[in-house]
C-alpha positions as semicolon CSV with decimal commas, in nm:
position;residue;x (nm);y (nm);z (nm)
1;M;-3,331;9,805;-9,286
2;D;-3,425;9,736;-9,651
3;K;-3,360;9,413;-9,844
4;L;-3,032;9,534;-9,993
5;D;-2,901;9,631;-9,649
6;R;-2,999;9,291;-9,513
7;L;-2,819;9,116;-9,798
8;I;-2,504;9,322;-9,739
9;D;-2,535;9,245;-9,368
10;I;-2,535;8,873;-9,444
11;I;-2,241;8,885;-9,686
12;Y;-2,039;9,141;-9,492
13;P;-2,163;9,126;-9,133
14;P;-2,080;9,435;-8,927
15;R;-1,802;9,401;-8,673
16;C;-1,752;9,571;-8,342
17;P;-1,511;9,861;-8,411
18;I;-1,331;9,794;-8,083
19;C;-1,262;9,420;-8,076
20;G;-1,359;9,320;-8,431
21;C;-1,612;9,051;-8,339
22;I;-1,920;9,004;-8,560
23;I;-2,231;9,176;-8,427
24;S;-2,593;9,165;-8,539
25;W;-2,676;9,506;-8,681
26;N;-2,950;9,721;-8,538
27;K;-2,986;10,094;-8,485
28;D;-2,911;10,073;-8,113
29;K;-2,626;9,824;-8,116
30;R;-2,303;9,913;-8,292
31;I;-2,056;9,791;-8,031
32;C;-2,056;9,448;-7,868
33;M;-2,175;9,421;-7,509
34;E;-1,840;9,299;-7,381
35;C;-1,660;9,607;-7,515
36;L;-1,931;9,838;-7,383
37;E;-1,876;9,689;-7,039
38;Q;-1,495;9,708;-7,062
39;S;-1,484;10,052;-7,226
40;P;-1,789;10,256;-7,129
41;I;-1,843;10,590;-7,295
42;I;-1,718;10,876;-7,077
43;E;-1,988;10,999;-6,843
44;G;-1,998;11,329;-6,658
45;P;-1,858;11,522;-6,499
46;R;-1,640;11,624;-6,794
47;C;-1,397;11,908;-6,843
48;K;-1,592;12,191;-7,006
49;K;-1,306;12,252;-7,249
50;C;-1,156;11,922;-7,366
51;S;-1,425;11,674;-7,249
52;K;-1,185;11,472;-7,032
53;P;-1,348;11,314;-6,725
54;I;-1,288;11,502;-6,402
55;L;-1,332;11,382;-6,046
56;Q;-1,474;11,684;-5,866
57;K;-1,825;11,779;-5,972
58;E;-1,762;12,136;-5,863
59;S;-1,468;12,173;-6,102
60;N;-1,522;12,310;-6,450
61;Y;-1,187;12,222;-6,605
62;C;-0,929;11,945;-6,582
63;F;-0,577;12,022;-6,461
64;D;-0,442;12,029;-6,818
65;C;-0,699;12,282;-6,942
66;S;-0,667;12,493;-6,628
67;N;-0,296;12,535;-6,698
68;T;-0,283;12,543;-7,079
69;T;-0,393;12,797;-7,339
70;H;-0,619;12,638;-7,597
71;Y;-0,707;12,799;-7,930
72;Y;-1,002;12,569;-7,990
73;D;-1,327;12,660;-7,814
74;K;-1,451;12,322;-7,696
75;G;-1,440;11,954;-7,785
76;W;-1,590;11,611;-7,727
77;A;-1,457;11,255;-7,716
78;L;-1,631;10,920;-7,665
79;W;-1,378;10,714;-7,474
80;L;-1,057;10,729;-7,279
81;Y;-0,766;10,617;-7,496
82;E;-0,716;10,284;-7,321
83;E;-0,747;9,918;-7,414
84;P;-0,949;9,772;-7,574
85;V;-1,058;10,098;-7,744
86;K;-0,696;10,174;-7,828
87;K;-0,657;9,849;-8,023
88;G;-0,974;9,912;-8,224
89;I;-0,866;10,264;-8,319
90;Q;-0,523;10,139;-8,422
91;Q;-0,690;9,880;-8,649
92;F;-0,895;10,160;-8,805
93;K;-0,591;10,383;-8,838
94;Y;-0,320;10,146;-8,960
95;N;-0,485;9,825;-9,087
96;H;-0,737;9,955;-9,341
97;K;-1,044;9,893;-9,123
98;K;-1,209;10,193;-9,283
99;E;-1,553;10,036;-9,243
100;Y;-1,526;10,110;-8,870
101;A;-1,573;10,479;-8,951
102;T;-1,946;10,438;-9,012
103;L;-2,003;10,272;-8,675
104;Y;-1,783;10,526;-8,500
105;A;-1,965;10,818;-8,665
106;I;-2,308;10,687;-8,571
107;E;-2,200;10,650;-8,209
108;L;-2,037;10,995;-8,201
109;V;-2,347;11,166;-8,337
110;K;-2,573;10,965;-8,107
111;Q;-2,378;11,089;-7,805
112;F;-2,309;11,448;-7,911
113;K;-2,590;11,545;-8,149
114;E;-2,731;11,809;-7,915
115;E;-2,389;11,966;-7,862
116;L;-2,315;11,977;-8,234
117;Q;-2,652;12,137;-8,308
118;S;-2,634;12,392;-8,026
119;H;-2,288;12,510;-8,137
120;N;-2,400;12,564;-8,498
121;I;-2,139;12,347;-8,664
122;N;-2,132;12,427;-9,034
123;T;-1,806;12,286;-9,171
124;I;-1,620;11,964;-9,088
125;V;-1,242;11,973;-9,124
126;P;-1,031;11,657;-9,085
127;V;-0,684;11,692;-8,936
128;P;-0,463;11,638;-9,242
129;L;-0,176;11,396;-9,287
130;H;0,134;11,495;-9,478
131;K;0,105;11,372;-9,837
132;K;0,401;11,134;-9,793
133;R;0,250;10,966;-9,489
134;Q;-0,093;10,948;-9,649
135;K;0,060;10,782;-9,954
136;Q;0,234;10,527;-9,732
137;R;-0,081;10,453;-9,532
138;G;-0,317;10,473;-9,826
139;Y;-0,570;10,698;-9,656
140;N;-0,617;10,957;-9,383
141;Q;-0,823;10,803;-9,103
142;A;-0,939;11,149;-8,986
143;E;-1,074;11,223;-9,334
144;V;-1,253;10,887;-9,351
145;L;-1,411;10,953;-9,012
146;A;-1,502;11,312;-9,106
147;K;-1,684;11,194;-9,419
148;A;-1,878;10,938;-9,216
149;I;-1,978;11,208;-8,967
150;S;-2,076;11,434;-9,257
151;K;-2,332;11,177;-9,372
152;E;-2,484;11,168;-9,024
153;I;-2,517;11,544;-8,967
154;N;-2,542;11,667;-9,327
155;R;-2,254;11,911;-9,309
156;P;-1,980;11,948;-9,573
157;V;-1,624;11,825;-9,531
158;E;-1,364;12,077;-9,643
159;A;-0,987;12,043;-9,684
160;L;-0,929;12,371;-9,505
161;L;-0,585;12,268;-9,377
162;R;-0,274;12,122;-9,534
163;R;0,012;11,955;-9,351
164;S;0,319;12,133;-9,478
165;I;0,576;11,951;-9,262
166;N;0,615;11,574;-9,242
167;T;0,648;11,564;-8,864
168;L;0,763;11,277;-8,645
169;P;0,483;11,052;-8,513
170;Q;0,339;11,225;-8,207
171;N;0,301;10,900;-8,010
172;K;0,678;10,868;-7,981
173;L;0,726;11,207;-7,813
174;S;0,689;11,366;-7,470
175;D;0,420;11,627;-7,407
176;Q;0,663;11,913;-7,472
177;G;0,807;11,725;-7,767
178;R;0,461;11,699;-7,921
179;I;0,408;12,075;-7,894
180;H;0,744;12,153;-8,054
181;N;0,703;11,882;-8,320
182;I;0,366;12,003;-8,442
183;K;0,441;12,377;-8,432
184;N;0,392;12,542;-8,774
185;A;0,319;12,201;-8,929
186;F;-0,008;12,318;-9,087
187;E;-0,104;12,583;-9,338
188;I;-0,438;12,718;-9,451
189;N;-0,591;12,626;-9,785
190;N;-0,698;12,965;-9,920
191;R;-0,909;12,803;-10,191
192;V;-1,158;12,696;-9,925
193;Q;-1,384;12,972;-9,795
194;I;-1,577;12,936;-9,471
195;N;-1,788;13,177;-9,266
196;N;-1,929;12,961;-8,989
197;N;-1,816;12,739;-8,705
198;V;-1,570;12,459;-8,773
199;L;-1,558;12,105;-8,637
200;L;-1,208;11,956;-8,641
201;V;-1,208;11,576;-8,657
202;D;-0,927;11,344;-8,548
203;D;-0,917;10,988;-8,422
204;V;-0,747;11,061;-8,089
205;Y;-0,693;11,367;-7,871
206;T;-0,389;11,283;-7,658
207;T;-0,240;11,606;-7,524
208;G;-0,433;11,835;-7,758
209;S;-0,124;11,977;-7,927
210;T;-0,236;11,876;-8,279
211;I;-0,593;12,003;-8,242
212;N;-0,465;12,321;-8,079
213;E;-0,221;12,394;-8,361
214;C;-0,493;12,336;-8,621
215;A;-0,733;12,568;-8,439
216;K;-0,465;12,837;-8,410
217;I;-0,402;12,840;-8,785
218;I;-0,774;12,847;-8,868
219;K;-0,834;13,142;-8,635
220;I;-0,548;13,341;-8,785
221;Y;-0,733;13,344;-9,118
222;H;-1,100;13,308;-9,019
223;N;-1,313;13,473;-8,753
224;V;-1,491;13,154;-8,648
225;K;-1,526;12,927;-8,349
226;V;-1,340;12,597;-8,370
227;Y;-1,458;12,280;-8,199
228;Y;-1,320;11,929;-8,213
229;L;-1,460;11,577;-8,213
230;S;-1,255;11,262;-8,157
231;L;-1,307;10,898;-8,075
232;A;-1,087;10,894;-7,767
233;I;-0,895;11,122;-7,536
234;G;-0,584;11,073;-7,326
235;K;-0,639;11,051;-6,953
236;G;-0,409;11,342;-6,872
237;I;-0,412;11,483;-6,521
């Protein structure tokens, strides 16, 4: 850490992106010990498709992925979407805690660097918000996170997708309602040209309907593999 970084650290001390408490910055500590104990990063065995934890080591896929068609190829998530992680993500998403993105990105890349490298990720694509909702919120948390990840892995962020329908909030809907709500909500941005594998970025993977719809649209127009990266994933079945 250079002198400028130390000065910034003193004036604006880093905070745990889960509970918000002040932490002393170092390269190996980005989350407070209490939150690490309460919300450990998902360990194996994981579903080989969505990254959700599974109970049986001999199983390759969770119940959801065994019974659902996914257009994306594979994905990774750090935590289960439970408290206190849920509260931290909601602060990042709704309360302008955009500084959390840097800490989140560092932790994501620390955990999944080998996977990202082995799958030849070339382009990072944030899940877009509709322009009306982004104007209300002031920013798109997925875009903020994607840009932070971009700095860590030196890959470009591209606005490959647009949200053409201002859908209802997904968190207020049933699983089937989410699928219907998000159907045909995205369109491709033909001004952006890609020819290599895509990494979709979103804050939370709940049922996968949003990521799946994004991947479907991308694959209609581009012959690429589509992966996803998120902070947390719903427990599912």
